N, C-alpha and C positions, 0 to 999 in steps of 0.2 A: 070627561074632557079635561077638567082642571087637573086631575091626577096625572093625565098623560103629559100635560104641559109642564107640570112640576118635575116630572121624571127626567125631562130634558135639561133642567137647570143644573149647571155644574155644581160640584161640591164646594163648600166654603173655602177649602184650601186653594182651589183654583183662583178664586177671587183675591185671596191674600197674595198669591204669587203675582197675579196681574197688577195689583196695587204696588207691590214692591218693585216690580219691573218698571212701572211708570214713575214712581217717586224717586228711585235711586239715581237715575241720570240727572233729574232736576236738582237734587241736593248736591250731587257732585259738581254740577255746573256752577251753582251759586257759590259753594265753598271755594272752588278752583279760582273763580274770578276775583273773589275777595282777597285770597292769598296772593294772587298774581299782581293785583293792583298795589298791594302793600309792599311786596318785594321788588316790583318793577321800578318804583320810584326811589329805590335806595341809592342808585348811582347816577340817575339823571339830574339830580339836584346837587351833586357833589361839585366841589370846587376843582377845576382842572389843575393837574400837576404843574402845568406851565405857569399858571397864575401864581401858584405858591412859590415857584422858583424865581419869578420876576420880583415878588415882594422881598425875597431874601437878598436878591442882587441889589435892590434899591437901598436896603439897610446895611449892606456890607461895605466897609470903607475901601476906597481905592488905594492901590500901591502908590508910594510917594517918590520912588526913585532913589531913596536913601537905603543903602545896602543893609546896614545894621538894623534899622527900624523895620524894613520889609521882611528880612530874614527872621527877626524875633516874632513878628506877627504870624508868619507861616509856622514856625516851630511851636508857638503857643497853641496852634490849632491841631497839628498832626504829629508833633515830635514824640508824643507819648506812645505812639505805635512802634513796636520793636522792629517791624519790617520796613520802616521808612528810613532811608539813608540820605545823609547830606554830605556831598563831596565838594569841599571848598578848594579853590585854586585861583591862580592869577592869569589873566589873559596877557600873553607875552607882548604882543604888538601894541596894545593900548595901555598896558600897565593898570588894568582894572581888576578889582576883585569880583569873583563870580562863584556861584555854587550850583551844583547839579543835584536835583532831588528826584529820587526814584524809589520804587517798591521792589523789594527783594523777591525774586522768582517771577516777576511780571515784566520787568524792563528788558529792553533790547541791549544786551551787553556789548555787542559789536558796535552799535550806534553810539553808545556812551563813550567807549574807549577810543574808537577810531574817528568818527565824525565830529565828536564834541571835544573831548579832552586833548586828543592829539592835534586836532586842527587849531585849537585856541591856545594850548600851552607850549607847543613846540614850533609850529610853523610861523615864519615871519610874514607879517601882513604888509604888502607893498602898497602904501597909501599914496595916491596921486596928490593928495593935499598936503604932503609932508613939507612942502616948501613954504606953506603958509603957517604962520605962527597962531592963527586964529582957528585952526582946525580942531573940531571937537568930535570925539568918538560918539557914534549914534547907532540907533537901532537898525537903520537901513543898511549900513555897512556890515553890521553883524549878521543880518539875515541874508543879504545878497552876495557878500564877498568872503565871508569867513565860515559859514556853516553849510557844508555840502549835503543838505538834507532836503528831501522832496516835500515833506509835510510839516509845516510849522503853523501853529496857531498862537494867538495872543490872549492872555488872561489879564483883565484889568483889576480884578478883586479876588478875594478868597472863594467866593461862591462859584466863580468860573474856574478857579484853579484846582481846588481840592478834589472835586469829583474825578477830574481827568487824571490827577496823580494817583489816586487810589484805584483807578481802573487800569493803570499800567503805563500811562504816558510819562515821559521824562521831562521835567521842568528845568529851565535854565533862568536863574536870576543874576543879573549883571548890575554892578554899581553904576548909578547915573541913568538907568533906563527904568521908566515907570511901569512898564509892562513885563510880565513874566512870560517867557516863550515856552510853549508846549511842543516837544519834538517827537514826531513819529507816533506809533501806536503800541499797544501792549504786544509782547511777544513771549507769552508763557507757553508752557508745554500743553499740547492737546493731542487727542487721538487722531489718527489718520482717517481718510475717507474709506469707509467700509460698506459692505452690502447691508441694506436695511434688514434688521432682525424681525421686525413685525410685519413686513410686507415682502416676503420672498416670492420670487418668480423663477420659472424655469427658463424663460426667454425674455431678454430685455436688459437694460443697463444694470450694472452691479454697484453703482455708487449711490450713497445716501448722504443726507445732511449730517453735519457735525454740530458741536456746541459753539463753534466760532462763527459769528454772524458774517464776517467778511468772506469766509470760505463758502458759506451758503449762498450769498449773493453772487459770488464768482461762479458757483455751480450753475446758477440760473443763466448767467451771461454766456457760459460755455455751450449752451444748447443751440446757439445760432446767433448770427448777426441780426439784431433788430433794434432800431433806434427808438421804437415806440415803447419798449419795456421801461417803465418808470419805477424807480425805487425811492420812496419818500420815507425819511427817517423821523421817528418820534422818540421821546424819552418818557418812560413809564416808571412809576415808583416815586413816592414822595421822599422817602428816606434813602433807600438803596436804589439808585437810578440804573436803568438798563435801556439799551438801544432797541428799538423795534422798527421793523421795515414793513411798509405797505407796498406790495408789488401789484402792478396791473399794466395792461396794454392801453396806452393813451388813445389809440385810434380804434379800439374795439370796445372796451368796457364802458358801460353806461355812466355818465358823469354823476348822476344822482346817487347811484350805488357807491361810487368811490367816495363821494363827499359824506355819505351816511356812515361808511366804515371809519373814515377819519374822525368824524364827529364823536362816535361812540368811544373810540380810542382816547380821544382828548378828555373825555369825561371820567376816565378811570382815575380814581383817587385812592390808592392803596400804598402802604409804605414799602411793600416789596412784592414784586411779581416774579415768583420762583420759576415758573414754567409756563409754556404757552397755554396749558390747561386753565390757568388763572384768567388769561385774556379771553379764552373761549367762554368761560362762565360769566365774565363781566360785560360782554358785549351781546350776549344772546337776548332774544326778545321774550321768550317764554321760559322763565326760570323753573317752573314746576313741571315742565314737560319731561318725561323720561327719555325722550329722543334727543340726540346731540344735534345742535344747530350750527356746527362748524366741523368740517372734515379735517382730521389730523393725519398727516402723512410724513414719512421720512424720505420720500422719493422726489427728486427734482423733476423727473420726467412727468410725473402726475401733476405737479404744480404748474409747469409750463403748459401742459395740455389744457388745464382748467383756465389759465389766463387767456389762452387763445379762444376759449368759449365765452369770454367776457366776464369771468369771475375775478375775485380779488384774493391775493395771497397775503398772509401775515407771518412774518418771521421774527422771532425773539432771540436776542443774544443769550447764549447759555442753554438753549434748548434745540435738540435735533429734530423736533416736530414742528412742521409748518402747518398753518391753518388755511383752509380754503372756504370762502363764503361767496355767495349763499350756497347751501347744500340742500339736496333733495334726497328722499329715501332711496331712489333709484341709484344714486351715486355710491351709497354705502354697500351695494351689492355688486359693484363693478370692480374689476381688477385691470391694471394696465395690460396684463397679458391677453385680455380679450381682444385688444387691438393689434397685438403683435402676431397673433395667429390668424389664420384665414377665417372668414366670417362664419363658415359652417361650424367648426369646433368652438369658436367664440360664442355663437348663439346657444349651442348645446350646453356649454359650461354655465352660461348665465341662467338658462332655464333650470338647470339643476340647483343653482343657488337659491332661486325663488322657491323651489320645492323644498329645499332644506330649511329655508326660513319658516315655511309653514309648519313643518314637522317640529322644528325647535321650539315653536311657540305653542302649538295646539295638540301635539301627540299625547302627553300625559292627561290633559283635560278631556280629550275625546275618550281615552281609556276609562277614566273615572265615570264619564257620562254614560257610556255604553254598558259598563259592568254594573253600575249601581242603579241606574234609572231606566235606560232604554235597551235592554239586551235583545229585544225583538228586532232591532235594526241590524243586528249582526247575523250572518248566515248560521243556520241551525247547527251544522257540524262544527263550525268554529266556536260557537257558544258552548257546546258540550265539551270541547277540548279545554277551553278556558276554565269552565266550572270544575272540571276534573283536576286541573292544575292548581286551582285555588283551594282544594279540599285541605282542611287543616290549618289554613292561614287565619290567625286569631284577630287580625285587624281589618277594618273597613278599607275600601280601595283608596280613600284619600290618605289615611295614615300610612298605608303600604307604599303609596307613591312618594309621599314626603320623606319617608325613611331612605329610599333609594336616591331621590333627587338631592337631598341635603348631603348624603354621603358622597355622591359624585362631585358636588360643588366643593366640598372640603378637600377631596382628593385633587381636584383641579387647582385649587388655590395653593395647596401644599406643593404640588408639582412645579408651580411658577416660582415659589419662594425658595425652594431647595436649590443647591448647586446644580449646574447644568448636567454634569455626568450622572447625578442621582435622580433628578426630577422626573424625566420621561420614564425611566425604568420603574420608579416608585409608583407613578400614576397608572401604568399598565398592570403591573403586578398587583397593586392594591385594589384596582377595579376588579380584576379576575378573582382574587381571593375573597373580597367582600361579597361579590355577587354570588359566587359558588357557595360560600358559607351561609349566606342569608337564605338561599333556596333550600339547602340541606337542613337548616334549622327550622324550616317551615314559617319563617317570618314574612317572606314575599313569595310570589308565584313566579315560575320561570317565564311566563308570558310578559310580566311587567319588566323583568330584567331586559328582555328584548326591546321593549318600548323605550326604556330609559337609555339603553345603549344607542338606539337609533337617534334619540333626541340629542344625546351628547355629541355624537358624530356629526349630526346636522349643524349644530351650533359651531363646530370647528370649521365648517365649510364657508362661513361668512368671512369675507376678506378683511373687513374692518373690525378690529377687536372691540372697540367701544360699542358698536352696534350689537355685537354678540352679548355683551353685558346687559344691554337694555332688554333684549329678548329673554335672557335668563331671569330677569326680575319679573317681567310681565308673565312669564310662564307660570309662576307661583300664583299670581292673581287669577289667571285663567283656571287653574286647578281648584281654587276655592270657589269660584263662580260655578264650576261644574259640580262640585260637591254639594252646593246648596240647591241648584235648580236643574241639574242634569244638562241635557243638550240645549235647553232653553237658556240656562245660565251661560253656556259657552257662546251661544249666538248673541246674547245680550252683551257679553264682554267684547265680542267681535264688533258689534255695532258701536259701542262706546269708544273703542279704540280707534276705529276708522273715522268716526265723527270728529274725534280730536285731531287726527292726522289731516283730515280735509280742512279743518279750520286753521291748523298750524301754518305759519309762514316764517320764512327766514330771509330777512332783509327785503321783504316785500314779495318774495317768490314763493308760491304755494309748495308745501313740502311734498305733496304727492304728484306734482307736475312731472311729466306731461299726462298722467292718467286723469287728473282733475286739477284745473279745467282741461277739458279734452282738446288736445292739439295733435292731429293726425300726423303732421309733418315731423314732429319731434319723436314719433314712435319708431323712426328708423334706428334709433339708438336707445331703445327702452328694453323691453323683455327680449326682443330679437335684435341682433346686431347685424344690420345689413352691410353689404360691401362698402368699403371706405369711399369708393368712387361715387356711390349713390348719395352719400351724406355731404351735399354741396353747401348746405346752409348751416349757420350756427343756431343753437336753440332759440326758439322764438321767445321763450319765457324770460331770457336774459335782456331783451330789448337793447341789443348791441348797436353801436354806431355803424358798424360794417357787418352785415349779415352773411356776406358771401365768403366761403372758405377758399374758393379757388379764384385765382387772378390770371 
């Protein structure tokens, strides 16, 4: 009897596998939380950039209204820059010395020549107070009667003046006036509004954001008359300052969400914010997660649609990519074209993307699992075909798959970096040549080439490029798990991945919503895209002030 019982006890290798499967998630969870707590506090305790700028303003001396002294102070600060120009002249009507300060290549030449120099040097100023001997030239007369300019700001000290000059504003210093006037905005050269390169559609608007913040906010305003569209400006960067806009619908967006976005932006303490990707990384909750926690887009129509769902948009001067928060995994697989076509083709395309996501993530791992560990799960005729094709291949399935996957990734990266006329052709020709040569040389099997090709094509079907990069990284982890434990390793990786996704939140919104927590009303725009007339309510997960889409 005991011999029979012992015969049913699994081999020791099974117990080792079970122990590893049990202990690995626990170790990963502990290490992940330790690193996350360390990195997460990096910017929450930082001194806001606004506090730093206020300290500088308090220590910066104010202008005195003495022309020579104030001009010398300004020159001492910025005159060493070769692109800073000082144009001194005399105001004809008041017989006062003045100087215009501007940056070469950024200033508005027409404004300086016509509205400033011509108005002050040539035109006679008819003063109603000429009859009085006690009349004194003042700032009010200068701003309201002599300068035909719509936008004028006042700077009381260097800390208020210098950043605006260096960003392209024209400064006017006049003898006897203790404030320096900032006239207009920068008017440098910029590219025109073009079709977004990273989010092409066959049907829909062809306009995308540019690097000029004012043009991007104008694009949002052009989508329709709406008084509730709020644009709040911030300054980010402690050394090189840049304007940042937080956009939201005041009568739709949850107030707590808006305040949380503003709070995180105010805690950014970095000397230079080069691109909106910096902002994305600095405001995300889970730094170690491979999944993006803010959607980037070049399309104004996508931003407006998200704002109408109760989300918040972030636009940075100098970047054509806007950020949308909070983001869910479902959003990364959606395209604006899903809503521009009828609901039947829109649903079909969306289901194909979910299928492509699965292939892009698990196809090589399943190939390794079935070939190396569980060939019995494959139909017999197919197994015989695969074994015959692998005859003579000197490498195990993992090395074989790594050779092809790494080659495809290198080709993809090279195609992106090469000039546009060469890149696509090189990618196609290189893939064909390498695949055919590898099969003929007996390095890889023809069946693996098919698997890798399907995987690569599937990753291209994902609308968001950043999401595709994440899946490409996770694909290699899935391959190693499959090489160690076979189909059990693939299932273990699947469980670990989705346990992370279930726990992950973006600004308080579950990343897998509306799948979990389960909300049946939000499934109208999930895997299936039902007719637009049926989607009468905004997403419940956003907790909007106004949940009704129709009025």
